[in-house]
One Martini backbone bead per residue (centre of mass of N, CA, C, O) as a GRO file, in nm:
protein
  154
    1MET     BB    1 -10.143  -0.118   0.240
    2LYS     BB    2 -10.289  -0.296   0.030
    3LYS     BB    3 -10.038  -0.450  -0.060
    4LEU     BB    4  -9.975  -0.581   0.212
    5ILE     BB    5 -10.239  -0.739   0.241
    6LEU     BB    6 -10.214  -0.898  -0.024
    7LEU     BB    7  -9.949  -1.039   0.048
    8ILE     BB    8 -10.048  -1.185   0.301
    9ILE     BB    9 -10.272  -1.345   0.162
   10PHE     BB   10 -10.105  -1.484  -0.054
   11PHE     BB   11  -9.904  -1.632   0.142
   12GLY     BB   12 -10.122  -1.777   0.307
   13VAL     BB   13 -10.248  -1.943   0.073
   14THR     BB   14  -9.987  -2.077  -0.048
   15SER     BB   15  -9.886  -2.218   0.217
   16THR     BB   16 -10.160  -2.391   0.255
   17GLY     BB   17 -10.253  -2.480  -0.045
   18PHE     BB   18  -9.924  -2.549  -0.126
   19CYS     BB   19  -9.793  -2.795  -0.015
   20GLN     BB   20  -9.507  -2.980   0.065
   21LEU     BB   21  -9.315  -3.243   0.047
   22LYS     BB   22  -9.162  -3.405   0.329
   23SER     BB   23  -8.847  -3.513   0.313
   24LYS     BB   24  -8.653  -3.757   0.454
   25SER     BB   25  -8.402  -3.902   0.617
   26PHE     BB   26  -8.277  -4.173   0.764
   27GLU     BB   27  -8.139  -4.019   0.994
   28GLU     BB   28  -8.384  -3.855   1.086
   29VAL     BB   29  -8.579  -4.091   1.147
   30ASP     BB   30  -8.420  -4.223   1.368
   31SER     BB   31  -8.461  -3.972   1.565
   32LEU     BB   32  -8.774  -3.915   1.540
   33GLN     BB   33  -8.877  -4.187   1.670
   34TYR     BB   34  -8.823  -4.093   1.967
   35PHE     BB   35  -9.062  -3.870   1.962
   36GLN     BB   36  -9.229  -4.000   1.699
   37LYS     BB   37  -9.431  -4.250   1.607
   38LYS     BB   38  -9.399  -4.378   1.267
   39LYS     BB   39  -9.449  -4.452   0.968
   40ILE     BB   40  -9.259  -4.560   0.681
   41ILE     BB   41  -9.211  -4.413   0.356
   42VAL     BB   42  -9.054  -4.561   0.071
   43PHE     BB   43  -8.928  -4.417  -0.230
   44ILE     BB   44  -8.817  -4.615  -0.496
   45HIS     BB   45  -8.586  -4.490  -0.746
   46THR     BB   46  -8.519  -4.351  -1.071
   47ASP     BB   47  -8.430  -4.140  -1.335
   48TRP     BB   48  -8.513  -4.356  -1.583
   49CYS     BB   49  -8.799  -4.401  -1.467
   50GLN     BB   50  -9.111  -4.332  -1.589
   51PHE     BB   51  -9.296  -4.419  -1.346
   52CYS     BB   52  -9.151  -4.256  -1.134
   53GLN     BB   53  -9.193  -3.977  -1.264
   54ARG     BB   54  -9.500  -3.993  -1.274
   55MET     BB   55  -9.541  -4.015  -0.970
   56LYS     BB   56  -9.405  -3.748  -0.896
   57ASN     BB   57  -9.608  -3.571  -1.098
   58THR     BB   58  -9.876  -3.681  -0.945
   59THR     BB   59  -9.905  -3.822  -0.668
   60PHE     BB   60  -9.679  -3.616  -0.523
   61LYS     BB   61  -9.883  -3.352  -0.603
   62ASN     BB   62 -10.104  -3.424  -0.422
   63GLN     BB   63 -10.251  -3.261  -0.161
   64ASP     BB   64 -10.367  -3.497   0.008
   65ILE     BB   65 -10.109  -3.666   0.013
   66ILE     BB   66  -9.920  -3.461   0.134
   67GLN     BB   67 -10.076  -3.422   0.398
   68LYS     BB   68 -10.068  -3.718   0.494
   69LEU     BB   69  -9.762  -3.762   0.489
   70ASN     BB   70  -9.681  -3.519   0.676
   71SER     BB   71  -9.869  -3.611   0.930
   72ASP     BB   72  -9.855  -3.962   0.938
   73PHE     BB   73  -9.557  -3.969   0.816
   74TYR     BB   74  -9.251  -4.089   0.696
   75PHE     BB   75  -9.076  -3.957   0.418
   76ILE     BB   76  -8.878  -4.131   0.163
   77ASP     BB   77  -8.645  -4.043  -0.091
   78LEU     BB   78  -8.501  -4.306  -0.301
   79ASN     BB   79  -8.226  -4.336  -0.483
   80ALA     BB   80  -8.095  -4.632  -0.610
   81GLU     BB   81  -7.824  -4.450  -0.720
   82GLU     BB   82  -7.703  -4.370  -0.470
   83LYS     BB   83  -7.362  -4.282  -0.353
   84ARG     BB   84  -7.411  -4.254  -0.065
   85ASP     BB   85  -7.393  -4.311   0.250
   86ILE     BB   86  -7.623  -4.497   0.469
   87THR     BB   87  -7.770  -4.454   0.785
   88PHE     BB   88  -7.961  -4.736   0.928
   89ASN     BB   89  -8.024  -4.901   1.198
   90ASN     BB   90  -7.711  -4.924   1.270
   91GLN     BB   91  -7.640  -4.909   0.951
   92THR     BB   92  -7.427  -4.929   0.663
   93PHE     BB   93  -7.487  -4.815   0.335
   94LYS     BB   94  -7.394  -4.887  -0.010
   95TYR     BB   95  -7.267  -4.843  -0.310
   96LYS     BB   96  -7.301  -5.076  -0.599
   97PRO     BB   97  -7.117  -5.147  -0.845
   98SER     BB   98  -7.180  -5.313  -1.192
   99GLY     BB   99  -7.029  -5.091  -1.366
  100ASN     BB  100  -7.034  -4.843  -1.594
  101ASN     BB  101  -7.221  -4.624  -1.427
  102VAL     BB  102  -7.336  -4.877  -1.254
  103GLY     BB  103  -7.593  -4.926  -0.996
  104VAL     BB  104  -7.669  -5.001  -0.641
  105HIS     BB  105  -7.816  -4.967  -0.346
  106GLU     BB  106  -7.833  -5.151  -0.064
  107LEU     BB  107  -8.099  -5.028   0.052
  108ALA     BB  108  -8.273  -5.073  -0.196
  109LEU     BB  109  -8.244  -5.380  -0.187
  110GLN     BB  110  -8.347  -5.430   0.103
  111LEU     BB  111  -8.640  -5.275   0.049
  112GLY     BB  112  -8.706  -5.361  -0.284
  113THR     BB  113  -8.699  -5.664  -0.274
  114ILE     BB  114  -8.891  -5.889  -0.486
  115ASN     BB  115  -8.847  -6.192  -0.568
  116SER     BB  116  -8.524  -6.134  -0.624
  117GLN     BB  117  -8.619  -5.835  -0.718
  118ILE     BB  118  -8.599  -5.507  -0.879
  119VAL     BB  119  -8.883  -5.287  -0.933
  120TYR     BB  120  -8.975  -4.994  -1.073
  121PRO     BB  121  -9.136  -4.872  -0.845
  122VAL     BB  122  -9.100  -4.852  -0.479
  123LEU     BB  123  -9.290  -4.940  -0.195
  124CYS     BB  124  -9.194  -4.894   0.148
  125VAL     BB  125  -9.316  -5.018   0.458
  126LEU     BB  126  -9.264  -4.912   0.791
  127ASN     BB  127  -9.265  -4.951   1.100
  128GLU     BB  128  -9.182  -4.832   1.416
  129LYS     BB  129  -8.950  -5.080   1.410
  130ARG     BB  130  -8.841  -5.106   1.105
  131GLU     BB  131  -9.043  -5.298   0.962
  132ILE     BB  132  -9.159  -5.474   0.706
  133ILE     BB  133  -9.514  -5.446   0.580
  134LEU     BB  134  -9.458  -5.326   0.277
  135GLN     BB  135  -9.455  -5.411  -0.079
  136TYR     BB  136  -9.450  -5.208  -0.389
  137ASN     BB  137  -9.414  -5.263  -0.762
  138ASN     BB  138  -9.572  -4.979  -0.875
  139TYR     BB  139  -9.782  -4.778  -1.004
  140LEU     BB  140  -9.954  -4.502  -0.834
  141ASN     BB  141 -10.224  -4.346  -0.816
  142PRO     BB  142 -10.383  -4.122  -0.625
  143LYS     BB  143 -10.629  -4.295  -0.548
  144ASP     BB  144 -10.470  -4.556  -0.458
  145PHE     BB  145 -10.284  -4.415  -0.254
  146LYS     BB  146 -10.503  -4.316  -0.062
  147LEU     BB  147 -10.604  -4.597   0.015
  148LEU     BB  148 -10.340  -4.693   0.135
  149LEU     BB  149 -10.316  -4.475   0.357
  150GLU     BB  150 -10.575  -4.554   0.504
  151LYS     BB  151 -10.487  -4.844   0.577
  152LEU     BB  152 -10.222  -4.760   0.733
  153LYS     BB  153 -10.372  -4.587   0.959
  154GLU     BB  154 -10.530  -4.831   1.111
   0.00000   0.00000   0.00000
């Protein structure tokens, strides 16, 4: 009986104390917007970008940030080298190869291009109408990202 109670307490604490970031797909967000309007935060990254990986391992592991993203926004994690077709906003975007095993996804270019270039990582914020309201292409530490989320919530 004691073991059962300890297990219940352990799972109760770990499930609430260590929540995980819930990433949505573009297709999911399209339909979720009909039920609840929220801003969309798209994290555009690559596997080879060290600042992208650093942001994944620090900023997106912060419990306050996870809680805010899960409750107040739709979060999408987009690998800019994703090879599958993505349908968003009634449009289909494709991977565009630019060489041998090299290329970039059209949607990453659409959302992440700033001043005619894309520099990773990119945060793209879309309003409830799916219009770009902010693009930021640099590493954000947890403290600065929390400030950004507060401003976006206003």
